[in-house]
C-alpha positions, 0 to 999 in steps of 0.5 A: 439494230432496229429495222429503221435504222438497217434499213438506211444504212442499205440504202445509202451504201446502194446510192454510195454504190450507184454514183460510184457506177454513174460517174464511171458509166459518164465518162464512157458515154464522152466522145469526140466528134471531127469533121472526117470522113470514115476518120480520114481527112485531107492535109489542106483541110483545117480539122475540127473537134468538138467534145459530144456529153450526152449525159450532159455533164457539167465540164470545168475544161476541156483540152484539146491535143493531137500526139500529145501537142495542144491544138484547138477546137478548129486547127489547119493541118498543113504543118502536121504530118501525113498518116494516123494521129491521135485525138485526145481530149482532156477533160475536166469534171467535178473535180475529176480528170479523164482522158478520150481519146480518138485515131484519124489518119490524115490523107495527102491533098492530091494525087502523085504525079507519074513519070517515067524512065529513059536508059541512057546505059545498060551495065553487067551486074552479078545476077547471085545478088540478091540486091538490098542496098545500093548506094554511091560513095566518093564515084564508088558503088556500094551494093548491100546483098541479103539472104542468110548465108549469102548476105555482103557487103560490097565495093562494085565497079559499076561499068563493069560488074567487077566486085572491088572489094567485099564481106561476108556478113555472118549467116546468123544475119540475113543483110538489108539495106545500108548507107554511108555517112562521114566515112561510115557504112550504116548497114541493116539486117532484117529480122534481129533487129540489130544493124553493123556499122564498118569502115567505108575504105577498109569495110572494117566492122567498127560497131551494132546498134539495135533497132528502137520502136521500128519493126524490122531493118529494110531500107537506109539512107541519108541526106547528108546530116541524119539517116532514113530507115524504113522497116517494112512498113509504111514508115520512115524513120529518122536517126540520129548517126552519132547515138544511132536513137531513131529520133522520129517518123513519117508515115508514107500517104496519097491521097487515098492511104498510107503506102506499106511495104516500103524497101530500099530507100535513097535520098536525092534532090531533097525527096525520098525514093523508095522501093516498094516491095513486089511492085514496078514502081518506085515511090517519090516521097516528102521527108517532111511529111510523107507525101507521095510525091510521084510514082516513077514507071520502071516497067520498061526495066522489068521487060528486061529481065528473064528471070524478073518475078514480084515475088522473089527477083523484085525490083529492088536497088537504088543509086543516086550518083551527083557526079553524073545525077543519074540514077542506078536501078536493079533489082534481085538477082538481076543480072542489070544494072541500068542507067536511068534518066527520070521523065516528067 
């Protein structure tokens, strides 16, 4: 091979390699610009998105989406849920397609209201119960308790504290929240990624189910149609009661950020009421978008519990009684069950 041909081949090889590297570099140079501040924006705003193209690549088209749903370059957020979302720009250029992503957080546009509780009655409660779930069904109070070797599901006469019926959970499982729908008890366990179902009348076990994307099992409630499950994070999952498959989720947020460690939950008045682990308050949550509409101060209750602690014997247990239209609140190893009215 003569020197000229050899030089030509070397030059072509360098050019081809450089073009490949250059194309990859150009792809990496693209980014998304938004009108968020520190990647956050409130739900009452309009999200503005644009593609930053510092290399001036000749682009055929660019389409934006939010969590896979198409959006415009000026997108109102009022119909979106709160929490983290992924913006994707699908860019077409030079016969190629590349996706560029940016994660943002949509927060509430107003601070939560602050409510207090008025104690109407105080009833005895088994102070050995590590309360995880609390719910009324046909006038009977159901309670689930935790700790391995201690976990139970009980029916209770709430006025006397007497146990009407109970079953023990196998020692391998750490019992968590429960809810009752259509004469069926749905019960969670903590880290085993497994739940169980029982006949609400006999407490006979009827089945089991596995968790999907949710991290753990913490709290359970229902709205009469679907189940809601907390997993110890800021997420609350919706579950189909027939298939027991997680179908969607909300992320619970205020105007400042997400609220984590959601524990026992209760459905009442078209809202989700949630204990926050190691806190003295209850969050009132909009189930449609995850906004914390209000926070209920329960310090008046914790002050009456001799063994109260934020580490172990914390506030946990919310039951709404539709017959009395009042809430019943307790905690882990508390000796009292409080019937309360929420004061706005």
